[in-house]
PDB file of N, CA, C and O in Angstrom:
ATOM      1  N   MET A   1       0.840  -1.173   0.000  1.00  0.00           N
ATOM      2  CA  MET A   1       0.000   0.000   0.000  1.00  0.00           C
ATOM      3  C   MET A   1       0.894   1.249   0.000  1.00  0.00           C
ATOM      4  O   MET A   1       1.829   1.345   0.795  1.00  0.00           O
ATOM      5  N   LYS A   2       0.612   2.178  -0.870  1.00  0.00           N
ATOM      6  CA  LYS A   2       1.400   3.401  -0.994  1.00  0.00           C
ATOM      7  C   LYS A   2       0.987   4.401   0.079  1.00  0.00           C
ATOM      8  O   LYS A   2      -0.194   4.547   0.394  1.00  0.00           O
ATOM      9  N   GLN A   3       1.982   5.083   0.632  1.00  0.00           N
ATOM     10  CA  GLN A   3       1.693   6.130   1.599  1.00  0.00           C
ATOM     11  C   GLN A   3       1.443   7.442   0.857  1.00  0.00           C
ATOM     12  O   GLN A   3       2.081   7.746  -0.150  1.00  0.00           O
ATOM     13  N   GLU A   4       0.495   8.205   1.390  1.00  0.00           N
ATOM     14  CA  GLU A   4       0.187   9.491   0.773  1.00  0.00           C
ATOM     15  C   GLU A   4       1.188  10.542   1.253  1.00  0.00           C
ATOM     16  O   GLU A   4       1.597  10.546   2.414  1.00  0.00           O
ATOM     17  N   LYS A   5       1.560  11.400   0.368  1.00  0.00           N
ATOM     18  CA  LYS A   5       2.474  12.489   0.699  1.00  0.00           C
ATOM     19  C   LYS A   5       1.732  13.802   0.525  1.00  0.00           C
ATOM     20  O   LYS A   5       0.938  13.969  -0.400  1.00  0.00           O
ATOM     21  N   VAL A   6       2.005  14.723   1.426  1.00  0.00           N
ATOM     22  CA  VAL A   6       1.399  16.030   1.348  1.00  0.00           C
ATOM     23  C   VAL A   6       2.489  17.040   1.001  1.00  0.00           C
ATOM     24  O   VAL A   6       3.543  17.080   1.636  1.00  0.00           O
ATOM     25  N   VAL A   7       2.220  17.842  -0.002  1.00  0.00           N
ATOM     26  CA  VAL A   7       3.178  18.847  -0.434  1.00  0.00           C
ATOM     27  C   VAL A   7       2.523  20.211  -0.238  1.00  0.00           C
ATOM     28  O   VAL A   7       1.421  20.456  -0.727  1.00  0.00           O
ATOM     29  N   TYR A   8       3.206  21.088   0.474  1.00  0.00           N
ATOM     30  CA  TYR A   8       2.708  22.446   0.702  1.00  0.00           C
ATOM     31  C   TYR A   8       3.485  23.413  -0.176  1.00  0.00           C
ATOM     32  O   TYR A   8       4.699  23.291  -0.336  1.00  0.00           O
ATOM     33  N   ARG A   9       2.776  24.364  -0.733  1.00  0.00           N
ATOM     34  CA  ARG A   9       3.415  25.416  -1.506  1.00  0.00           C
ATOM     35  C   ARG A   9       3.002  26.742  -0.893  1.00  0.00           C
ATOM     36  O   ARG A   9       1.816  27.008  -0.701  1.00  0.00           O
ATOM     37  N   PHE A  10       3.980  27.562  -0.593  1.00  0.00           N
ATOM     38  CA  PHE A  10       3.718  28.849   0.032  1.00  0.00           C
ATOM     39  C   PHE A  10       3.912  29.959  -0.992  1.00  0.00           C
ATOM     40  O   PHE A  10       4.921  30.009  -1.697  1.00  0.00           O
ATOM     41  N   PHE A  11       2.932  30.840  -1.059  1.00  0.00           N
ATOM     42  CA  PHE A  11       2.991  31.984  -1.943  1.00  0.00           C
ATOM     43  C   PHE A  11       2.826  33.251  -1.117  1.00  0.00           C
ATOM     44  O   PHE A  11       2.107  33.260  -0.118  1.00  0.00           O
ATOM     45  N   GLN A  12       3.479  34.293  -1.528  1.00  0.00           N
ATOM     46  CA  GLN A  12       3.362  35.560  -0.826  1.00  0.00           C
ATOM     47  C   GLN A  12       1.969  36.137  -1.064  1.00  0.00           C
ATOM     48  O   GLN A  12       1.489  36.200  -2.196  1.00  0.00           O
ATOM     49  N   TYR A  13       1.337  36.553   0.023  1.00  0.00           N
ATOM     50  CA  TYR A  13      -0.002  37.135  -0.045  1.00  0.00           C
ATOM     51  C   TYR A  13       0.132  38.611  -0.375  1.00  0.00           C
ATOM     52  O   TYR A  13       0.838  39.341   0.321  1.00  0.00           O
ATOM     53  N   VAL A  14      -0.535  39.054  -1.421  1.00  0.00           N
ATOM     54  CA  VAL A  14      -0.377  40.440  -1.860  1.00  0.00           C
ATOM     55  C   VAL A  14      -1.578  41.304  -1.518  1.00  0.00           C
ATOM     56  O   VAL A  14      -1.572  42.494  -1.834  1.00  0.00           O
ATOM     57  N   GLY A  15      -2.589  40.767  -0.898  1.00  0.00           N
ATOM     58  CA  GLY A  15      -3.782  41.528  -0.569  1.00  0.00           C
ATOM     59  C   GLY A  15      -3.635  42.286   0.734  1.00  0.00           C
ATOM     60  O   GLY A  15      -2.537  42.405   1.278  1.00  0.00           O
ATOM     61  N   GLU A  16      -4.757  42.798   1.230  1.00  0.00           N
ATOM     62  CA  GLU A  16      -4.791  43.484   2.519  1.00  0.00           C
ATOM     63  C   GLU A  16      -4.479  42.496   3.642  1.00  0.00           C
ATOM     64  O   GLU A  16      -4.891  41.338   3.579  1.00  0.00           O
ATOM     65  N   PRO A  17      -3.757  42.945   4.666  1.00  0.00           N
ATOM     66  CA  PRO A  17      -3.459  42.026   5.768  1.00  0.00           C
ATOM     67  C   PRO A  17      -4.733  41.638   6.509  1.00  0.00           C
ATOM     68  O   PRO A  17      -5.633  42.454   6.706  1.00  0.00           O
ATOM     69  N   LEU A  18      -4.785  40.408   6.902  1.00  0.00           N
ATOM     70  CA  LEU A  18      -5.930  39.899   7.640  1.00  0.00           C
ATOM     71  C   LEU A  18      -5.674  40.058   9.131  1.00  0.00           C
ATOM     72  O   LEU A  18      -4.550  39.857   9.592  1.00  0.00           O
ATOM     73  N   THR A  19      -6.691  40.411   9.877  1.00  0.00           N
ATOM     74  CA  THR A  19      -6.558  40.510  11.318  1.00  0.00           C
ATOM     75  C   THR A  19      -7.536  39.543  11.954  1.00  0.00           C
ATOM     76  O   THR A  19      -8.710  39.485  11.589  1.00  0.00           O
ATOM     77  N   ALA A  20      -7.043  38.811  12.880  1.00  0.00           N
ATOM     78  CA  ALA A  20      -7.880  37.870  13.615  1.00  0.00           C
ATOM     79  C   ALA A  20      -7.957  38.362  15.048  1.00  0.00           C
ATOM     80  O   ALA A  20      -6.947  38.747  15.637  1.00  0.00           O
ATOM     81  N   ARG A  21      -9.126  38.349  15.593  1.00  0.00           N
ATOM     82  CA  ARG A  21      -9.305  38.829  16.956  1.00  0.00           C
ATOM     83  C   ARG A  21     -10.020  37.759  17.754  1.00  0.00           C
ATOM     84  O   ARG A  21     -11.081  37.266  17.371  1.00  0.00           O
ATOM     85  N   LYS A  22      -9.419  37.422  18.852  1.00  0.00           N
ATOM     86  CA  LYS A  22     -10.020  36.426  19.724  1.00  0.00           C
ATOM     87  C   LYS A  22     -10.378  37.110  21.029  1.00  0.00           C
ATOM     88  O   LYS A  22      -9.522  37.707  21.680  1.00  0.00           O
ATOM     89  N   GLU A  23     -11.607  37.025  21.397  1.00  0.00           N
ATOM     90  CA  GLU A  23     -12.053  37.609  22.656  1.00  0.00           C
ATOM     91  C   GLU A  23     -11.615  36.715  23.814  1.00  0.00           C
ATOM     92  O   GLU A  23     -11.707  35.489  23.745  1.00  0.00           O
ATOM     93  N   LEU A  24     -11.146  37.345  24.859  1.00  0.00           N
ATOM     94  CA  LEU A  24     -10.768  36.603  26.056  1.00  0.00           C
ATOM     95  C   LEU A  24     -11.999  36.353  26.919  1.00  0.00           C
ATOM     96  O   LEU A  24     -12.965  37.115  26.902  1.00  0.00           O
ATOM     97  N   ALA A  25     -11.933  35.290  27.652  1.00  0.00           N
ATOM     98  CA  ALA A  25     -13.024  34.980  28.569  1.00  0.00           C
ATOM     99  C   ALA A  25     -13.076  36.032  29.676  1.00  0.00           C
ATOM    100  O   ALA A  25     -12.065  36.661  29.990  1.00  0.00           O
ATOM    101  N   PHE A  26     -14.240  36.217  30.256  1.00  0.00           N
ATOM    102  CA  PHE A  26     -14.411  37.222  31.312  1.00  0.00           C
ATOM    103  C   PHE A  26     -13.478  36.956  32.483  1.00  0.00           C
ATOM    104  O   PHE A  26     -12.905  37.888  33.048  1.00  0.00           O
ATOM    105  N   GLU A  27     -13.323  35.686  32.849  1.00  0.00           N
ATOM    106  CA  GLU A  27     -12.468  35.347  33.986  1.00  0.00           C
ATOM    107  C   GLU A  27     -11.019  35.737  33.726  1.00  0.00           C
ATOM    108  O   GLU A  27     -10.321  36.209  34.623  1.00  0.00           O
ATOM    109  N   GLU A  28     -10.575  35.535  32.486  1.00  0.00           N
ATOM    110  CA  GLU A  28      -9.196  35.889  32.154  1.00  0.00           C
ATOM    111  C   GLU A  28      -9.001  37.404  32.178  1.00  0.00           C
ATOM    112  O   GLU A  28      -7.977  37.896  32.653  1.00  0.00           O
ATOM    113  N   GLN A  29      -9.983  38.134  31.666  1.00  0.00           N
ATOM    114  CA  GLN A  29      -9.899  39.592  31.695  1.00  0.00           C
ATOM    115  C   GLN A  29      -9.889  40.105  33.129  1.00  0.00           C
ATOM    116  O   GLN A  29      -9.117  41.002  33.467  1.00  0.00           O
ATOM    117  N   LEU A  30     -10.738  39.539  33.961  1.00  0.00           N
ATOM    118  CA  LEU A  30     -10.811  39.956  35.355  1.00  0.00           C
ATOM    119  C   LEU A  30      -9.512  39.637  36.086  1.00  0.00           C
ATOM    120  O   LEU A  30      -9.009  40.462  36.849  1.00  0.00           O
ATOM    121  N   TYR A  31      -8.970  38.448  35.856  1.00  0.00           N
ATOM    122  CA  TYR A  31      -7.720  38.055  36.493  1.00  0.00           C
ATOM    123  C   TYR A  31      -6.586  38.990  36.075  1.00  0.00           C
ATOM    124  O   TYR A  31      -5.787  39.410  36.913  1.00  0.00           O
ATOM    125  N   ALA A  32      -6.512  39.313  34.790  1.00  0.00           N
ATOM    126  CA  ALA A  32      -5.457  40.196  34.303  1.00  0.00           C
ATOM    127  C   ALA A  32      -5.596  41.592  34.917  1.00  0.00           C
ATOM    128  O   ALA A  32      -4.601  42.200  35.313  1.00  0.00           O
ATOM    129  N   GLN A  33      -6.819  42.093  34.994  1.00  0.00           N
ATOM    130  CA  GLN A  33      -7.035  43.424  35.561  1.00  0.00           C
ATOM    131  C   GLN A  33      -6.680  43.459  37.042  1.00  0.00           C
ATOM    132  O   GLN A  33      -6.054  44.411  37.509  1.00  0.00           O
ATOM    133  N   LEU A  34      -7.078  42.421  37.786  1.00  0.00           N
ATOM    134  CA  LEU A  34      -6.753  42.368  39.209  1.00  0.00           C
ATOM    135  C   LEU A  34      -5.250  42.261  39.437  1.00  0.00           C
ATOM    136  O   LEU A  34      -4.711  42.869  40.362  1.00  0.00           O
ATOM    137  N   LEU A  35      -4.582  41.491  38.599  1.00  0.00           N
ATOM    138  CA  LEU A  35      -3.136  41.346  38.729  1.00  0.00           C
ATOM    139  C   LEU A  35      -2.431  42.676  38.458  1.00  0.00           C
ATOM    140  O   LEU A  35      -1.532  43.069  39.201  1.00  0.00           O
ATOM    141  N   LEU A  36      -2.840  43.363  37.399  1.00  0.00           N
ATOM    142  CA  LEU A  36      -2.241  44.664  37.099  1.00  0.00           C
ATOM    143  C   LEU A  36      -2.527  45.687  38.197  1.00  0.00           C
ATOM    144  O   LEU A  36      -1.662  46.489  38.548  1.00  0.00           O
ATOM    145  N   ASP A  37      -3.746  45.653  38.736  1.00  0.00           N
ATOM    146  CA  ASP A  37      -4.082  46.574  39.824  1.00  0.00           C
ATOM    147  C   ASP A  37      -3.204  46.335  41.041  1.00  0.00           C
ATOM    148  O   ASP A  37      -2.722  47.283  41.660  1.00  0.00           O
ATOM    149  N   GLU A  38      -2.997  45.068  41.384  1.00  0.00           N
ATOM    150  CA  GLU A  38      -2.177  44.764  42.559  1.00  0.00           C
ATOM    151  C   GLU A  38      -0.721  45.139  42.331  1.00  0.00           C
ATOM    152  O   GLU A  38      -0.062  45.643  43.241  1.00  0.00           O
ATOM    153  N   LEU A  39      -0.207  44.897  41.116  1.00  0.00           N
ATOM    154  CA  LEU A  39       1.172  45.279  40.823  1.00  0.00           C
ATOM    155  C   LEU A  39       1.362  46.793  40.917  1.00  0.00           C
ATOM    156  O   LEU A  39       2.347  47.264  41.484  1.00  0.00           O
ATOM    157  N   CYS A  40       0.423  47.545  40.363  1.00  0.00           N
ATOM    158  CA  CYS A  40       0.501  49.009  40.440  1.00  0.00           C
ATOM    159  C   CYS A  40       0.394  49.490  41.883  1.00  0.00           C
ATOM    160  O   CYS A  40       1.125  50.388  42.299  1.00  0.00           O
ATOM    161  N   PHE A  41      -0.515  48.893  42.643  1.00  0.00           N
ATOM    162  CA  PHE A  41      -0.687  49.265  44.047  1.00  0.00           C
ATOM    163  C   PHE A  41       0.602  49.049  44.821  1.00  0.00           C
ATOM    164  O   PHE A  41       1.051  49.935  45.548  1.00  0.00           O
ATOM    165  N   ASN A  42       1.199  47.872  44.666  1.00  0.00           N
ATOM    166  CA  ASN A  42       2.426  47.566  45.405  1.00  0.00           C
ATOM    167  C   ASN A  42       3.578  48.473  44.986  1.00  0.00           C
ATOM    168  O   ASN A  42       4.369  48.903  45.826  1.00  0.00           O
ATOM    169  N   TRP A  43       3.677  48.768  43.680  1.00  0.00           N
ATOM    170  CA  TRP A  43       4.761  49.642  43.230  1.00  0.00           C
ATOM    171  C   TRP A  43       4.573  51.049  43.772  1.00  0.00           C
ATOM    172  O   TRP A  43       5.527  51.655  44.258  1.00  0.00           O
ATOM    173  N   ASN A  44       3.366  51.574  43.698  1.00  0.00           N
ATOM    174  CA  ASN A  44       3.109  52.929  44.192  1.00  0.00           C
ATOM    175  C   ASN A  44       3.357  53.025  45.689  1.00  0.00           C
ATOM    176  O   ASN A  44       3.902  54.019  46.169  1.00  0.00           O
ATOM    177  N   LYS A  45       2.961  52.001  46.425  1.00  0.00           N
ATOM    178  CA  LYS A  45       3.159  52.002  47.879  1.00  0.00           C
ATOM    179  C   LYS A  45       4.649  51.993  48.220  1.00  0.00           C
ATOM    180  O   LYS A  45       5.096  52.756  49.076  1.00  0.00           O
ATOM    181  N   SER A  46       5.413  51.135  47.556  1.00  0.00           N
ATOM    182  CA  SER A  46       6.850  51.088  47.848  1.00  0.00           C
ATOM    183  C   SER A  46       7.553  52.372  47.395  1.00  0.00           C
ATOM    184  O   SER A  46       8.510  52.812  48.032  1.00  0.00           O
ATOM    185  N   HIS A  47       7.090  52.963  46.313  1.00  0.00           N
ATOM    186  CA  HIS A  47       7.670  54.229  45.841  1.00  0.00           C
ATOM    187  C   HIS A  47       7.426  55.337  46.870  1.00  0.00           C
ATOM    188  O   HIS A  47       8.323  56.129  47.160  1.00  0.00           O
ATOM    189  N   LEU A  48       6.223  55.387  47.414  1.00  0.00           N
ATOM    190  CA  LEU A  48       5.933  56.396  48.442  1.00  0.00           C
ATOM    191  C   LEU A  48       6.732  56.142  49.716  1.00  0.00           C
ATOM    192  O   LEU A  48       7.188  57.083  50.365  1.00  0.00           O
ATOM    193  N   GLU A  49       6.902  54.873  50.071  1.00  0.00           N
ATOM    194  CA  GLU A  49       7.724  54.555  51.248  1.00  0.00           C
ATOM    195  C   GLU A  49       9.150  55.063  51.060  1.00  0.00           C
ATOM    196  O   GLU A  49       9.747  55.611  51.987  1.00  0.00           O
ATOM    197  N   ASP A  50       9.691  54.879  49.863  1.00  0.00           N
ATOM    198  CA  ASP A  50      11.043  55.370  49.588  1.00  0.00           C
ATOM    199  C   ASP A  50      11.111  56.895  49.694  1.00  0.00           C
ATOM    200  O   ASP A  50      12.067  57.446  50.240  1.00  0.00           O
ATOM    201  N   LYS A  51      10.082  57.570  49.165  1.00  0.00           N
ATOM    202  CA  LYS A  51      10.049  59.034  49.243  1.00  0.00           C
ATOM    203  C   LYS A  51       9.951  59.502  50.694  1.00  0.00           C
ATOM    204  O   LYS A  51      10.605  60.471  51.080  1.00  0.00           O
ATOM    205  N   ILE A  52       9.140  58.818  51.493  1.00  0.00           N
ATOM    206  CA  ILE A  52       9.002  59.186  52.908  1.00  0.00           C
ATOM    207  C   ILE A  52      10.317  58.966  53.639  1.00  0.00           C
ATOM    208  O   ILE A  52      10.745  59.818  54.418  1.00  0.00           O
ATOM    209  N   ASN A  53      10.959  57.830  53.394  1.00  0.00           N
ATOM    210  CA  ASN A  53      12.239  57.556  54.045  1.00  0.00           C
ATOM    211  C   ASN A  53      13.297  58.585  53.653  1.00  0.00           C
ATOM    212  O   ASN A  53      14.099  59.006  54.487  1.00  0.00           O
ATOM    213  N   HIS A  54      13.296  58.983  52.395  1.00  0.00           N
ATOM    214  CA  HIS A  54      14.255  59.998  51.955  1.00  0.00           C
ATOM    215  C   HIS A  54      13.962  61.348  52.630  1.00  0.00           C
ATOM    216  O   HIS A  54      14.885  62.073  53.001  1.00  0.00           O
ATOM    217  N   ALA A  55      12.686  61.674  52.784  1.00  0.00           N
ATOM    218  CA  ALA A  55      12.322  62.933  53.447  1.00  0.00           C
ATOM    219  C   ALA A  55      12.744  62.907  54.913  1.00  0.00           C
ATOM    220  O   ALA A  55      13.163  63.931  55.452  1.00  0.00           O
ATOM    221  N   ILE A  56      12.639  61.749  55.564  1.00  0.00           N
ATOM    222  CA  ILE A  56      13.066  61.632  56.960  1.00  0.00           C
ATOM    223  C   ILE A  56      14.580  61.787  57.062  1.00  0.00           C
ATOM    224  O   ILE A  56      15.084  62.474  57.950  1.00  0.00           O
ATOM    225  N   GLU A  57      15.298  61.144  56.147  1.00  0.00           N
ATOM    226  CA  GLU A  57      16.756  61.215  56.183  1.00  0.00           C
ATOM    227  C   GLU A  57      17.274  62.629  55.946  1.00  0.00           C
ATOM    228  O   GLU A  57      18.293  63.023  56.513  1.00  0.00           O
ATOM    229  N   THR A  58      16.577  63.386  55.115  1.00  0.00           N
ATOM    230  CA  THR A  58      17.031  64.737  54.800  1.00  0.00           C
ATOM    231  C   THR A  58      16.365  65.802  55.669  1.00  0.00           C
ATOM    232  O   THR A  58      16.575  66.996  55.458  1.00  0.00           O
ATOM    233  N   ASN A  59      15.565  65.375  56.643  1.00  0.00           N
ATOM    234  CA  ASN A  59      14.853  66.278  57.552  1.00  0.00           C
ATOM    235  C   ASN A  59      13.982  67.293  56.802  1.00  0.00           C
ATOM    236  O   ASN A  59      13.915  68.463  57.181  1.00  0.00           O
ATOM    237  N   ASN A  60      13.329  66.842  55.752  1.00  0.00           N
ATOM    238  CA  ASN A  60      12.457  67.703  54.960  1.00  0.00           C
ATOM    239  C   ASN A  60      11.016  67.476  55.420  1.00  0.00           C
ATOM    240  O   ASN A  60      10.361  66.526  54.991  1.00  0.00           O
ATOM    241  N   TYR A  61      10.537  68.345  56.284  1.00  0.00           N
ATOM    242  CA  TYR A  61       9.215  68.169  56.890  1.00  0.00           C
ATOM    243  C   TYR A  61       8.090  68.341  55.877  1.00  0.00           C
ATOM    244  O   TYR A  61       7.095  67.620  55.945  1.00  0.00           O
ATOM    245  N   ASN A  62       8.221  69.265  54.950  1.00  0.00           N
ATOM    246  CA  ASN A  62       7.156  69.510  53.970  1.00  0.00           C
ATOM    247  C   ASN A  62       6.940  68.304  53.052  1.00  0.00           C
ATOM    248  O   ASN A  62       5.803  67.903  52.800  1.00  0.00           O
ATOM    249  N   ASP A  63       8.040  67.730  52.554  1.00  0.00           N
ATOM    250  CA  ASP A  63       7.910  66.532  51.720  1.00  0.00           C
ATOM    251  C   ASP A  63       7.357  65.366  52.521  1.00  0.00           C
ATOM    252  O   ASP A  63       6.532  64.598  52.028  1.00  0.00           O
ATOM    253  N   PHE A  64       7.820  65.238  53.770  1.00  0.00           N
ATOM    254  CA  PHE A  64       7.313  64.157  54.611  1.00  0.00           C
ATOM    255  C   PHE A  64       5.808  64.271  54.803  1.00  0.00           C
ATOM    256  O   PHE A  64       5.091  63.274  54.721  1.00  0.00           O
ATOM    257  N   LYS A  65       5.339  65.456  55.051  1.00  0.00           N
ATOM    258  CA  LYS A  65       3.911  65.669  55.260  1.00  0.00           C
ATOM    259  C   LYS A  65       3.122  65.362  53.985  1.00  0.00           C
ATOM    260  O   LYS A  65       2.061  64.739  54.040  1.00  0.00           O
ATOM    261  N   LYS A  66       3.649  65.805  52.835  1.00  0.00           N
ATOM    262  CA  LYS A  66       2.965  65.591  51.552  1.00  0.00           C
ATOM    263  C   LYS A  66       2.887  64.093  51.215  1.00  0.00           C
ATOM    264  O   LYS A  66       1.824  63.598  50.841  1.00  0.00           O
ATOM    265  N   TYR A  67       4.001  63.381  51.347  1.00  0.00           N
ATOM    266  CA  TYR A  67       4.024  61.962  50.984  1.00  0.00           C
ATOM    267  C   TYR A  67       3.292  61.090  52.003  1.00  0.00           C
ATOM    268  O   TYR A  67       2.686  60.085  51.633  1.00  0.00           O
ATOM    269  N   SER A  68       3.342  61.461  53.270  1.00  0.00           N
ATOM    270  CA  SER A  68       2.628  60.662  54.267  1.00  0.00           C
ATOM    271  C   SER A  68       1.121  60.811  54.103  1.00  0.00           C
ATOM    272  O   SER A  68       0.369  59.878  54.383  1.00  0.00           O
ATOM    273  N   LYS A  69       0.678  61.980  53.652  1.00  0.00           N
ATOM    274  CA  LYS A  69      -0.748  62.162  53.387  1.00  0.00           C
ATOM    275  C   LYS A  69      -1.193  61.259  52.232  1.00  0.00           C
ATOM    276  O   LYS A  69      -2.269  60.664  52.291  1.00  0.00           O
ATOM    277  N   ALA A  70      -0.377  61.156  51.191  1.00  0.00           N
ATOM    278  CA  ALA A  70      -0.697  60.272  50.071  1.00  0.00           C
ATOM    279  C   ALA A  70      -0.588  58.807  50.481  1.00  0.00           C
ATOM    280  O   ALA A  70      -1.333  57.962  49.985  1.00  0.00           O
ATOM    281  N   TYR A  71       0.351  58.503  51.397  1.00  0.00           N
ATOM    282  CA  TYR A  71       0.565  57.120  51.834  1.00  0.00           C
ATOM    283  C   TYR A  71      -0.583  56.600  52.674  1.00  0.00           C
ATOM    284  O   TYR A  71      -0.803  55.391  52.732  1.00  0.00           O
ATOM    285  N   LYS A  72      -1.320  57.487  53.327  1.00  0.00           N
ATOM    286  CA  LYS A  72      -2.431  57.055  54.170  1.00  0.00           C
ATOM    287  C   LYS A  72      -3.478  56.267  53.392  1.00  0.00           C
ATOM    288  O   LYS A  72      -4.137  55.395  53.958  1.00  0.00           O
ATOM    289  N   GLN A  73      -3.641  56.559  52.106  1.00  0.00           N
ATOM    290  CA  GLN A  73      -4.596  55.834  51.284  1.00  0.00           C
ATOM    291  C   GLN A  73      -4.207  54.374  51.096  1.00  0.00           C
ATOM    292  O   GLN A  73      -5.070  53.528  50.867  1.00  0.00           O
ATOM    293  N   TYR A  74      -2.915  54.073  51.190  1.00  0.00           N
ATOM    294  CA  TYR A  74      -2.447  52.722  50.977  1.00  0.00           C
ATOM    295  C   TYR A  74      -2.495  51.864  52.241  1.00  0.00           C
ATOM    296  O   TYR A  74      -2.408  50.639  52.152  1.00  0.00           O
ATOM    297  N   VAL A  75      -2.630  52.476  53.399  1.00  0.00           N
ATOM    298  CA  VAL A  75      -2.678  51.716  54.651  1.00  0.00           C
ATOM    299  C   VAL A  75      -4.003  51.901  55.353  1.00  0.00           C
ATOM    300  O   VAL A  75      -4.129  51.588  56.537  1.00  0.00           O
ATOM    301  N   TRP A  76      -4.992  52.406  54.638  1.00  0.00           N
ATOM    302  CA  TRP A  76      -6.306  52.667  55.208  1.00  0.00           C
ATOM    303  C   TRP A  76      -6.986  51.353  55.587  1.00  0.00           C
ATOM    304  O   TRP A  76      -6.973  50.402  54.806  1.00  0.00           O
ATOM    305  N   GLU A  77      -7.575  51.295  56.771  1.00  0.00           N
ATOM    306  CA  GLU A  77      -8.301  50.122  57.248  1.00  0.00           C
ATOM    307  C   GLU A  77      -9.617  50.550  57.839  1.00  0.00           C
ATOM    308  O   GLU A  77      -9.766  51.670  58.327  1.00  0.00           O
ATOM    309  N   ASP A  78     -10.593  49.622  57.788  1.00  0.00           N
ATOM    310  CA  ASP A  78     -11.899  49.902  58.396  1.00  0.00           C
ATOM    311  C   ASP A  78     -11.831  49.782  59.880  1.00  0.00           C
ATOM    312  O   ASP A  78     -12.835  49.983  60.562  1.00  0.00           O
TER     313      ASP A  78
END
């Protein structure tokens, strides 16, 4: 019995480019958004901590007051 062979020939496509769009599931979109939100939250919090520590080291009361006021939003509890 002879085996079948498949031969592919590739030609350059000269028309308009095709775009394919696949919608993500709601759970995947939600997971991605929550992950990005948490990463941004943690980065902003650590950035403010660094600014506060620098203000303490340089004895800059105005910067300390400004950054600590912004930092309160990150440590707010009920």
